[in-house]
PyMOL Python script that loads the backbone (N, CA, C, O; Angstrom):
from pymol import cmd

cmd.read_pdbstr("""\
ATOM      1  N   MET A   1     100.599 113.021 112.995  1.00  0.00           N
ATOM      2  CA  MET A   1      99.772 112.606 114.113  1.00  0.00           C
ATOM      3  C   MET A   1      98.689 111.662 113.597  1.00  0.00           C
ATOM      4  O   MET A   1      97.965 111.990 112.656  1.00  0.00           O
ATOM      5  N   ALA A   2      98.587 110.525 114.200  1.00  0.00           N
ATOM      6  CA  ALA A   2      97.567 109.544 113.807  1.00  0.00           C
ATOM      7  C   ALA A   2      96.215 109.939 114.390  1.00  0.00           C
ATOM      8  O   ALA A   2      96.119 110.440 115.510  1.00  0.00           O
ATOM      9  N   ARG A   3      95.197 109.704 113.614  1.00  0.00           N
ATOM     10  CA  ARG A   3      93.824 109.955 114.049  1.00  0.00           C
ATOM     11  C   ARG A   3      93.062 108.654 113.948  1.00  0.00           C
ATOM     12  O   ARG A   3      93.584 107.652 113.460  1.00  0.00           O
ATOM     13  N   ARG A   4      91.825 108.673 114.410  1.00  0.00           N
ATOM     14  CA  ARG A   4      90.972 107.500 114.313  1.00  0.00           C
ATOM     15  C   ARG A   4      89.698 107.887 113.577  1.00  0.00           C
ATOM     16  O   ARG A   4      89.206 109.010 113.694  1.00  0.00           O
ATOM     17  N   ILE A   5      89.173 106.924 112.811  1.00  0.00           N
ATOM     18  CA  ILE A   5      87.938 107.125 112.066  1.00  0.00           C
ATOM     19  C   ILE A   5      86.941 106.082 112.544  1.00  0.00           C
ATOM     20  O   ILE A   5      87.280 104.909 112.699  1.00  0.00           O
ATOM     21  N   THR A   6      85.719 106.515 112.773  1.00  0.00           N
ATOM     22  CA  THR A   6      84.643 105.587 113.081  1.00  0.00           C
ATOM     23  C   THR A   6      83.635 105.642 111.938  1.00  0.00           C
ATOM     24  O   THR A   6      83.369 106.707 111.382  1.00  0.00           O
ATOM     25  N   TYR A   7      83.082 104.490 111.597  1.00  0.00           N
ATOM     26  CA  TYR A   7      82.114 104.411 110.506  1.00  0.00           C
ATOM     27  C   TYR A   7      81.313 103.126 110.642  1.00  0.00           C
ATOM     28  O   TYR A   7      81.646 102.245 111.434  1.00  0.00           O
ATOM     29  N   LYS A   8      80.266 103.042 109.861  1.00  0.00           N
ATOM     30  CA  LYS A   8      79.491 101.810 109.776  1.00  0.00           C
ATOM     31  C   LYS A   8      79.614 101.281 108.354  1.00  0.00           C
ATOM     32  O   LYS A   8      79.481 102.030 107.386  1.00  0.00           O
ATOM     33  N   PHE A   9      79.869  99.981 108.242  1.00  0.00           N
ATOM     34  CA  PHE A   9      79.920  99.324 106.952  1.00  0.00           C
ATOM     35  C   PHE A   9      78.889  98.208 106.989  1.00  0.00           C
ATOM     36  O   PHE A   9      79.030  97.229 107.723  1.00  0.00           O
ATOM     37  N   LYS A  10      77.845  98.378 106.175  1.00  0.00           N
ATOM     38  CA  LYS A  10      76.717  97.442 106.156  1.00  0.00           C
ATOM     39  C   LYS A  10      76.153  97.259 107.560  1.00  0.00           C
ATOM     40  O   LYS A  10      75.924  96.140 108.021  1.00  0.00           O
ATOM     41  N   ASP A  11      75.936  98.399 108.229  1.00  0.00           N
ATOM     42  CA  ASP A  11      75.361  98.501 109.570  1.00  0.00           C
ATOM     43  C   ASP A  11      76.192  97.847 110.663  1.00  0.00           C
ATOM     44  O   ASP A  11      75.672  97.577 111.746  1.00  0.00           O
ATOM     45  N   GLN A  12      77.451  97.588 110.414  1.00  0.00           N
ATOM     46  CA  GLN A  12      78.374  97.066 111.426  1.00  0.00           C
ATOM     47  C   GLN A  12      79.343  98.186 111.812  1.00  0.00           C
ATOM     48  O   GLN A  12      80.086  98.672 110.958  1.00  0.00           O
ATOM     49  N   PRO A  13      79.349  98.606 113.083  1.00  0.00           N
ATOM     50  CA  PRO A  13      80.268  99.683 113.480  1.00  0.00           C
ATOM     51  C   PRO A  13      81.725  99.236 113.391  1.00  0.00           C
ATOM     52  O   PRO A  13      82.075  98.118 113.771  1.00  0.00           O
ATOM     53  N   ARG A  14      82.558 100.130 112.884  1.00  0.00           N
ATOM     54  CA  ARG A  14      83.983  99.846 112.720  1.00  0.00           C
ATOM     55  C   ARG A  14      84.776 101.069 113.166  1.00  0.00           C
ATOM     56  O   ARG A  14      84.245 102.178 113.234  1.00  0.00           O
ATOM     57  N   GLU A  15      86.040 100.853 113.466  1.00  0.00           N
ATOM     58  CA  GLU A  15      86.935 101.941 113.844  1.00  0.00           C
ATOM     59  C   GLU A  15      88.334 101.593 113.350  1.00  0.00           C
ATOM     60  O   GLU A  15      88.810 100.477 113.557  1.00  0.00           O
ATOM     61  N   ILE A  16      88.995 102.558 112.691  1.00  0.00           N
ATOM     62  CA  ILE A  16      90.342 102.327 112.156  1.00  0.00           C
ATOM     63  C   ILE A  16      91.229 103.522 112.458  1.00  0.00           C
ATOM     64  O   ILE A  16      90.744 104.599 112.805  1.00  0.00           O
ATOM     65  N   ASN A  17      92.531 103.320 112.322  1.00  0.00           N
ATOM     66  CA  ASN A  17      93.503 104.410 112.423  1.00  0.00           C
ATOM     67  C   ASN A  17      93.612 105.095 111.071  1.00  0.00           C
ATOM     68  O   ASN A  17      93.399 104.475 110.029  1.00  0.00           O
ATOM     69  N   PHE A  18      93.943 106.370 111.098  1.00  0.00           N
ATOM     70  CA  PHE A  18      94.107 107.143 109.869  1.00  0.00           C
ATOM     71  C   PHE A  18      95.370 107.976 109.979  1.00  0.00           C
ATOM     72  O   PHE A  18      95.588 108.667 110.974  1.00  0.00           O
ATOM     73  N   ALA A  19      96.195 107.903 108.952  1.00  0.00           N
ATOM     74  CA  ALA A  19      97.392 108.739 108.866  1.00  0.00           C
ATOM     75  C   ALA A  19      97.366 109.470 107.525  1.00  0.00           C
ATOM     76  O   ALA A  19      97.207 108.846 106.476  1.00  0.00           O
ATOM     77  N   LYS A  20      97.519 110.769 107.560  1.00  0.00           N
ATOM     78  CA  LYS A  20      97.425 111.604 106.361  1.00  0.00           C
ATOM     79  C   LYS A  20      98.511 111.258 105.331  1.00  0.00           C
ATOM     80  O   LYS A  20      98.316 111.474 104.135  1.00  0.00           O
ATOM     81  N   ASP A  21      99.642 110.726 105.784  1.00  0.00           N
ATOM     82  CA  ASP A  21     100.711 110.395 104.833  1.00  0.00           C
ATOM     83  C   ASP A  21     100.421 109.126 104.035  1.00  0.00           C
ATOM     84  O   ASP A  21     101.071 108.881 103.018  1.00  0.00           O
ATOM     85  N   LYS A  22      99.464 108.319 104.473  1.00  0.00           N
ATOM     86  CA  LYS A  22      99.155 107.074 103.776  1.00  0.00           C
ATOM     87  C   LYS A  22      97.942 107.208 102.850  1.00  0.00           C
ATOM     88  O   LYS A  22      97.922 106.617 101.770  1.00  0.00           O
ATOM     89  N   TYR A  23      96.939 107.976 103.262  1.00  0.00           N
ATOM     90  CA  TYR A  23      95.708 108.135 102.474  1.00  0.00           C
ATOM     91  C   TYR A  23      95.409 109.607 102.262  1.00  0.00           C
ATOM     92  O   TYR A  23      95.733 110.452 103.096  1.00  0.00           O
ATOM     93  N   HIS A  24      94.780 109.899 101.123  1.00  0.00           N
ATOM     94  CA  HIS A  24      94.438 111.277 100.776  1.00  0.00           C
ATOM     95  C   HIS A  24      93.338 111.821 101.682  1.00  0.00           C
ATOM     96  O   HIS A  24      93.417 112.964 102.133  1.00  0.00           O
ATOM     97  N   ASP A  25      92.319 111.016 101.951  1.00  0.00           N
ATOM     98  CA  ASP A  25      91.232 111.429 102.839  1.00  0.00           C
ATOM     99  C   ASP A  25      90.673 110.212 103.565  1.00  0.00           C
ATOM    100  O   ASP A  25      91.072 109.078 103.301  1.00  0.00           O
ATOM    101  N   MET A  26      89.750 110.461 104.476  1.00  0.00           N
ATOM    102  CA  MET A  26      89.226 109.365 105.294  1.00  0.00           C
ATOM    103  C   MET A  26      88.395 108.378 104.485  1.00  0.00           C
ATOM    104  O   MET A  26      88.278 107.217 104.877  1.00  0.00           O
ATOM    105  N   TYR A  27      87.821 108.803 103.381  1.00  0.00           N
ATOM    106  CA  TYR A  27      87.018 107.897 102.562  1.00  0.00           C
ATOM    107  C   TYR A  27      87.896 106.866 101.857  1.00  0.00           C
ATOM    108  O   TYR A  27      87.513 105.704 101.722  1.00  0.00           O
ATOM    109  N   GLN A  28      89.060 107.292 101.415  1.00  0.00           N
ATOM    110  CA  GLN A  28      89.988 106.327 100.812  1.00  0.00           C
ATOM    111  C   GLN A  28      90.500 105.340 101.857  1.00  0.00           C
ATOM    112  O   GLN A  28      90.734 104.171 101.549  1.00  0.00           O
ATOM    113  N   ALA A  29      90.673 105.807 103.082  1.00  0.00           N
ATOM    114  CA  ALA A  29      91.150 104.932 104.157  1.00  0.00           C
ATOM    115  C   ALA A  29      90.115 103.864 104.513  1.00  0.00           C
ATOM    116  O   ALA A  29      90.469 102.702 104.713  1.00  0.00           O
ATOM    117  N   ILE A  30      88.844 104.248 104.595  1.00  0.00           N
ATOM    118  CA  ILE A  30      87.831 103.246 104.966  1.00  0.00           C
ATOM    119  C   ILE A  30      87.590 102.259 103.822  1.00  0.00           C
ATOM    120  O   ILE A  30      87.302 101.086 104.062  1.00  0.00           O
ATOM    121  N   ALA A  31      87.707 102.732 102.586  1.00  0.00           N
ATOM    122  CA  ALA A  31      87.558 101.819 101.450  1.00  0.00           C
ATOM    123  C   ALA A  31      88.704 100.811 101.438  1.00  0.00           C
ATOM    124  O   ALA A  31      88.485  99.626 101.182  1.00  0.00           O
ATOM    125  N   ALA A  32      89.911 101.269 101.711  1.00  0.00           N
ATOM    126  CA  ALA A  32      91.060 100.364 101.760  1.00  0.00           C
ATOM    127  C   ALA A  32      90.908  99.364 102.905  1.00  0.00           C
ATOM    128  O   ALA A  32      91.273  98.197 102.758  1.00  0.00           O
ATOM    129  N   ALA A  33      90.379  99.806 104.033  1.00  0.00           N
ATOM    130  CA  ALA A  33      90.189  98.907 105.173  1.00  0.00           C
ATOM    131  C   ALA A  33      89.198  97.794 104.852  1.00  0.00           C
ATOM    132  O   ALA A  33      89.310  96.690 105.385  1.00  0.00           O
ATOM    133  N   GLU A  34      88.234  98.076 103.990  1.00  0.00           N
ATOM    134  CA  GLU A  34      87.228  97.081 103.609  1.00  0.00           C
ATOM    135  C   GLU A  34      87.576  96.365 102.315  1.00  0.00           C
ATOM    136  O   GLU A  34      86.830  95.486 101.882  1.00  0.00           O
ATOM    137  N   GLY A  35      88.696  96.721 101.686  1.00  0.00           N
ATOM    138  CA  GLY A  35      89.144  96.047 100.475  1.00  0.00           C
ATOM    139  C   GLY A  35      88.367  96.416  99.223  1.00  0.00           C
ATOM    140  O   GLY A  35      88.208  95.594  98.321  1.00  0.00           O
ATOM    141  N   ILE A  36      87.884  97.649  99.168  1.00  0.00           N
ATOM    142  CA  ILE A  36      87.102  98.116  98.019  1.00  0.00           C
ATOM    143  C   ILE A  36      88.003  98.891  97.061  1.00  0.00           C
ATOM    144  O   ILE A  36      88.739  99.786  97.479  1.00  0.00           O
ATOM    145  N   ASP A  37      87.941  98.545  95.775  1.00  0.00           N
ATOM    146  CA  ASP A  37      88.723  99.217  94.739  1.00  0.00           C
ATOM    147  C   ASP A  37      88.011 100.510  94.337  1.00  0.00           C
ATOM    148  O   ASP A  37      86.840 100.487  93.957  1.00  0.00           O
ATOM    149  N   LEU A  38      88.719 101.628  94.421  1.00  0.00           N
ATOM    150  CA  LEU A  38      88.129 102.932  94.112  1.00  0.00           C
ATOM    151  C   LEU A  38      88.550 103.487  92.755  1.00  0.00           C
ATOM    152  O   LEU A  38      88.383 104.683  92.519  1.00  0.00           O
ATOM    153  N   THR A  39      89.076 102.688  91.880  1.00  0.00           N
ATOM    154  CA  THR A  39      89.571 103.163  90.587  1.00  0.00           C
ATOM    155  C   THR A  39      88.475 103.869  89.792  1.00  0.00           C
ATOM    156  O   THR A  39      88.679 104.991  89.328  1.00  0.00           O
ATOM    157  N   ASN A  40      87.328 103.235  89.631  1.00  0.00           N
ATOM    158  CA  ASN A  40      86.236 103.853  88.864  1.00  0.00           C
ATOM    159  C   ASN A  40      85.694 105.084  89.575  1.00  0.00           C
ATOM    160  O   ASN A  40      85.381 106.088  88.935  1.00  0.00           O
ATOM    161  N   TYR A  41      85.583 105.010  90.888  1.00  0.00           N
ATOM    162  CA  TYR A  41      85.090 106.139  91.675  1.00  0.00           C
ATOM    163  C   TYR A  41      86.006 107.353  91.503  1.00  0.00           C
ATOM    164  O   TYR A  41      85.523 108.463  91.277  1.00  0.00           O
ATOM    165  N   LEU A  42      87.317 107.155  91.606  1.00  0.00           N
ATOM    166  CA  LEU A  42      88.261 108.267  91.494  1.00  0.00           C
ATOM    167  C   LEU A  42      88.268 108.891  90.106  1.00  0.00           C
ATOM    168  O   LEU A  42      88.417 110.106  89.977  1.00  0.00           O
ATOM    169  N   SER A  43      88.108 108.081  89.070  1.00  0.00           N
ATOM    170  CA  SER A  43      88.046 108.649  87.721  1.00  0.00           C
ATOM    171  C   SER A  43      86.770 109.468  87.531  1.00  0.00           C
ATOM    172  O   SER A  43      86.790 110.499  86.859  1.00  0.00           O
ATOM    173  N   MET A  44      85.676 109.018  88.111  1.00  0.00           N
ATOM    174  CA  MET A  44      84.431 109.789  88.026  1.00  0.00           C
ATOM    175  C   MET A  44      84.546 111.096  88.806  1.00  0.00           C
ATOM    176  O   MET A  44      84.048 112.128  88.355  1.00  0.00           O
ATOM    177  N   VAL A  45      85.187 111.067  89.952  1.00  0.00           N
ATOM    178  CA  VAL A  45      85.396 112.294  90.736  1.00  0.00           C
ATOM    179  C   VAL A  45      86.217 113.288  89.931  1.00  0.00           C
ATOM    180  O   VAL A  45      85.923 114.484  89.946  1.00  0.00           O
ATOM    181  N   GLN A  46      87.235 112.818  89.232  1.00  0.00           N
ATOM    182  CA  GLN A  46      88.046 113.692  88.389  1.00  0.00           C
ATOM    183  C   GLN A  46      87.199 114.353  87.312  1.00  0.00           C
ATOM    184  O   GLN A  46      87.346 115.548  87.055  1.00  0.00           O
ATOM    185  N   GLN A  47      86.321 113.593  86.683  1.00  0.00           N
ATOM    186  CA  GLN A  47      85.458 114.150  85.647  1.00  0.00           C
ATOM    187  C   GLN A  47      84.496 115.177  86.230  1.00  0.00           C
ATOM    188  O   GLN A  47      84.254 116.215  85.613  1.00  0.00           O
ATOM    189  N   ILE A  48      83.949 114.905  87.402  1.00  0.00           N
ATOM    190  CA  ILE A  48      83.020 115.850  88.038  1.00  0.00           C
ATOM    191  C   ILE A  48      83.759 117.123  88.410  1.00  0.00           C
ATOM    192  O   ILE A  48      83.225 118.217  88.227  1.00  0.00           O
ATOM    193  N   GLU A  49      84.977 117.006  88.929  1.00  0.00           N
ATOM    194  CA  GLU A  49      85.763 118.198  89.282  1.00  0.00           C
ATOM    195  C   GLU A  49      86.048 119.077  88.075  1.00  0.00           C
ATOM    196  O   GLU A  49      86.059 120.303  88.185  1.00  0.00           O
ATOM    197  N   MET A  50      86.282 118.453  86.918  1.00  0.00           N
ATOM    198  CA  MET A  50      86.592 119.227  85.716  1.00  0.00           C
ATOM    199  C   MET A  50      85.362 119.936  85.155  1.00  0.00           C
ATOM    200  O   MET A  50      85.491 121.001  84.551  1.00  0.00           O
ATOM    201  N   THR A  51      84.172 119.365  85.345  1.00  0.00           N
ATOM    202  CA  THR A  51      82.982 119.930  84.721  1.00  0.00           C
ATOM    203  C   THR A  51      82.112 120.759  85.655  1.00  0.00           C
ATOM    204  O   THR A  51      81.269 121.522  85.183  1.00  0.00           O
ATOM    205  N   SER A  52      82.291 120.632  86.959  1.00  0.00           N
ATOM    206  CA  SER A  52      81.404 121.343  87.874  1.00  0.00           C
ATOM    207  C   SER A  52      82.063 122.596  88.433  1.00  0.00           C
ATOM    208  O   SER A  52      83.285 122.742  88.424  1.00  0.00           O
ATOM    209  N   LYS A  53      81.227 123.478  88.912  1.00  0.00           N
ATOM    210  CA  LYS A  53      81.700 124.691  89.566  1.00  0.00           C
ATOM    211  C   LYS A  53      81.472 124.517  91.069  1.00  0.00           C
ATOM    212  O   LYS A  53      80.333 124.383  91.517  1.00  0.00           O
ATOM    213  N   GLY A  54      82.535 124.519  91.827  1.00  0.00           N
ATOM    214  CA  GLY A  54      82.431 124.350  93.266  1.00  0.00           C
ATOM    215  C   GLY A  54      82.590 122.898  93.675  1.00  0.00           C
ATOM    216  O   GLY A  54      82.659 121.999  92.837  1.00  0.00           O
ATOM    217  N   SER A  55      82.646 122.691  94.976  1.00  0.00           N
ATOM    218  CA  SER A  55      82.904 121.347  95.492  1.00  0.00           C
ATOM    219  C   SER A  55      81.636 120.621  95.928  1.00  0.00           C
ATOM    220  O   SER A  55      81.713 119.457  96.323  1.00  0.00           O
ATOM    221  N   ALA A  56      80.490 121.257  95.870  1.00  0.00           N
ATOM    222  CA  ALA A  56      79.249 120.620  96.318  1.00  0.00           C
ATOM    223  C   ALA A  56      78.898 119.400  95.464  1.00  0.00           C
ATOM    224  O   ALA A  56      78.402 118.402  95.988  1.00  0.00           O
ATOM    225  N   SER A  57      79.146 119.469  94.182  1.00  0.00           N
ATOM    226  CA  SER A  57      78.847 118.335  93.299  1.00  0.00           C
ATOM    227  C   SER A  57      79.692 117.122  93.651  1.00  0.00           C
ATOM    228  O   SER A  57      79.190 115.999  93.692  1.00  0.00           O
ATOM    229  N   VAL A  58      80.973 117.347  93.904  1.00  0.00           N
ATOM    230  CA  VAL A  58      81.871 116.249  94.263  1.00  0.00           C
ATOM    231  C   VAL A  58      81.450 115.660  95.603  1.00  0.00           C
ATOM    232  O   VAL A  58      81.425 114.441  95.765  1.00  0.00           O
ATOM    233  N   ARG A  59      81.123 116.509  96.551  1.00  0.00           N
ATOM    234  CA  ARG A  59      80.703 116.054  97.875  1.00  0.00           C
ATOM    235  C   ARG A  59      79.422 115.235  97.798  1.00  0.00           C
ATOM    236  O   ARG A  59      79.314 114.193  98.444  1.00  0.00           O
ATOM    237  N   ASN A  60      78.459 115.690  97.021  1.00  0.00           N
ATOM    238  CA  ASN A  60      77.211 114.950  96.871  1.00  0.00           C
ATOM    239  C   ASN A  60      77.442 113.598  96.204  1.00  0.00           C
ATOM    240  O   ASN A  60      76.870 112.591  96.623  1.00  0.00           O
ATOM    241  N   PHE A  61      78.273 113.572  95.173  1.00  0.00           N
ATOM    242  CA  PHE A  61      78.595 112.319  94.504  1.00  0.00           C
ATOM    243  C   PHE A  61      79.287 111.355  95.468  1.00  0.00           C
ATOM    244  O   PHE A  61      78.947 110.173  95.523  1.00  0.00           O
ATOM    245  N   ARG A  62      80.248 111.859  96.219  1.00  0.00           N
ATOM    246  CA  ARG A  62      80.968 111.030  97.191  1.00  0.00           C
ATOM    247  C   ARG A  62      80.011 110.423  98.218  1.00  0.00           C
ATOM    248  O   ARG A  62      80.056 109.223  98.488  1.00  0.00           O
ATOM    249  N   ASP A  63      79.155 111.259  98.780  1.00  0.00           N
ATOM    250  CA  ASP A  63      78.210 110.767  99.785  1.00  0.00           C
ATOM    251  C   ASP A  63      77.284 109.700  99.216  1.00  0.00           C
ATOM    252  O   ASP A  63      77.031 108.691  99.875  1.00  0.00           O
ATOM    253  N   GLN A  64      76.782 109.902  98.021  1.00  0.00           N
ATOM    254  CA  GLN A  64      75.880 108.928  97.397  1.00  0.00           C
ATOM    255  C   GLN A  64      76.591 107.626  97.064  1.00  0.00           C
ATOM    256  O   GLN A  64      76.044 106.548  97.293  1.00  0.00           O
ATOM    257  N   GLU A  65      77.803 107.711  96.527  1.00  0.00           N
ATOM    258  CA  GLU A  65      78.542 106.505  96.153  1.00  0.00           C
ATOM    259  C   GLU A  65      78.940 105.684  97.377  1.00  0.00           C
ATOM    260  O   GLU A  65      78.830 104.458  97.359  1.00  0.00           O
ATOM    261  N   PHE A  66      79.395 106.339  98.427  1.00  0.00           N
ATOM    262  CA  PHE A  66      79.793 105.584  99.612  1.00  0.00           C
ATOM    263  C   PHE A  66      78.575 105.007 100.336  1.00  0.00           C
ATOM    264  O   PHE A  66      78.677 103.947 100.954  1.00  0.00           O
ATOM    265  N   ALA A  67      77.443 105.675 100.273  1.00  0.00           N
ATOM    266  CA  ALA A  67      76.207 105.093 100.820  1.00  0.00           C
ATOM    267  C   ALA A  67      75.803 103.875 100.002  1.00  0.00           C
ATOM    268  O   ALA A  67      75.342 102.878 100.559  1.00  0.00           O
ATOM    269  N   ARG A  68      75.972 103.948  98.683  1.00  0.00           N
ATOM    270  CA  ARG A  68      75.655 102.804  97.821  1.00  0.00           C
ATOM    271  C   ARG A  68      76.572 101.621  98.111  1.00  0.00           C
ATOM    272  O   ARG A  68      76.146 100.469  98.032  1.00  0.00           O
ATOM    273  N   MET A  69      77.829 101.902  98.448  1.00  0.00           N
ATOM    274  CA  MET A  69      78.782 100.837  98.770  1.00  0.00           C
ATOM    275  C   MET A  69      78.519 100.210 100.137  1.00  0.00           C
ATOM    276  O   MET A  69      79.044  99.138 100.441  1.00  0.00           O
ATOM    277  N   GLY A  70      77.705 100.878 100.967  1.00  0.00           N
ATOM    278  CA  GLY A  70      77.371 100.318 102.276  1.00  0.00           C
ATOM    279  C   GLY A  70      77.948 101.076 103.459  1.00  0.00           C
ATOM    280  O   GLY A  70      77.842 100.610 104.593  1.00  0.00           O
ATOM    281  N   PHE A  71      78.556 102.235 103.224  1.00  0.00           N
ATOM    282  CA  PHE A  71      79.150 103.018 104.306  1.00  0.00           C
ATOM    283  C   PHE A  71      78.153 104.044 104.835  1.00  0.00           C
ATOM    284  O   PHE A  71      77.340 104.583 104.084  1.00  0.00           O
ATOM    285  N   SER A  72      78.226 104.301 106.121  1.00  0.00           N
ATOM    286  CA  SER A  72      77.427 105.376 106.715  1.00  0.00           C
ATOM    287  C   SER A  72      78.132 105.869 107.978  1.00  0.00           C
ATOM    288  O   SER A  72      79.044 105.215 108.483  1.00  0.00           O
ATOM    289  N   ASP A  73      77.711 107.002 108.473  1.00  0.00           N
ATOM    290  CA  ASP A  73      78.208 107.597 109.727  1.00  0.00           C
ATOM    291  C   ASP A  73      79.737 107.646 109.770  1.00  0.00           C
ATOM    292  O   ASP A  73      80.342 107.114 110.701  1.00  0.00           O
ATOM    293  N   VAL A  74      80.364 108.271 108.785  1.00  0.00           N
ATOM    294  CA  VAL A  74      81.821 108.361 108.710  1.00  0.00           C
ATOM    295  C   VAL A  74      82.263 109.631 109.416  1.00  0.00           C
ATOM    296  O   VAL A  74      81.876 110.731 109.023  1.00  0.00           O
ATOM    297  N   TYR A  75      83.080 109.478 110.468  1.00  0.00           N
ATOM    298  CA  TYR A  75      83.529 110.618 111.266  1.00  0.00           C
ATOM    299  C   TYR A  75      84.947 110.410 111.781  1.00  0.00           C
ATOM    300  O   TYR A  75      85.380 109.281 112.016  1.00  0.00           O
ATOM    301  N   PHE A  76      85.669 111.531 111.955  1.00  0.00           N
ATOM    302  CA  PHE A  76      86.924 111.502 112.705  1.00  0.00           C
ATOM    303  C   PHE A  76      86.562 111.465 114.181  1.00  0.00           C
ATOM    304  O   PHE A  76      85.581 112.078 114.602  1.00  0.00           O
ATOM    305  N   ILE A  77      87.346 110.752 114.959  1.00  0.00           N
ATOM    306  CA  ILE A  77      87.167 110.736 116.415  1.00  0.00           C
ATOM    307  C   ILE A  77      88.095 111.776 117.001  1.00  0.00           C
ATOM    308  O   ILE A  77      89.299 111.755 116.744  1.00  0.00           O
ATOM    309  N   LYS A  78      87.539 112.693 117.792  1.00  0.00           N
ATOM    310  CA  LYS A  78      88.346 113.711 118.448  1.00  0.00           C
ATOM    311  C   LYS A  78      88.966 113.106 119.702  1.00  0.00           C
ATOM    312  O   LYS A  78      88.283 112.480 120.512  1.00  0.00           O
ATOM    313  N   GLU A  79      90.265 113.305 119.845  1.00  0.00           N
ATOM    314  CA  GLU A  79      90.966 112.769 121.019  1.00  0.00           C
ATOM    315  C   GLU A  79      91.563 113.890 121.817  1.00  0.00           C
ATOM    316  O   GLU A  79      92.195 113.648 122.845  1.00  0.00           O
TER     317      GLU A  79
END
""", "prot")
cmd.dss("prot")
cmd.show_as("cartoon", "prot")
cmd.util.cbc("prot")
cmd.orient("prot")
């Protein structure tokens, strides 16, 4: 089932389709839609997952990195 994601990229509202079979999560989908390479980000997430206890560290890192890249207000749209 296709879903939709709404987000802001550099304060410009955007909306895209999301399919779970194409992207791992909505953050990878919005980065791909904007043409951003996540290679370094994904390797850092792997390192944080190996060294931290729990998912809060990964979530905080993700939120900070995507805010630094210019993303904000990332949500699934309920239909």
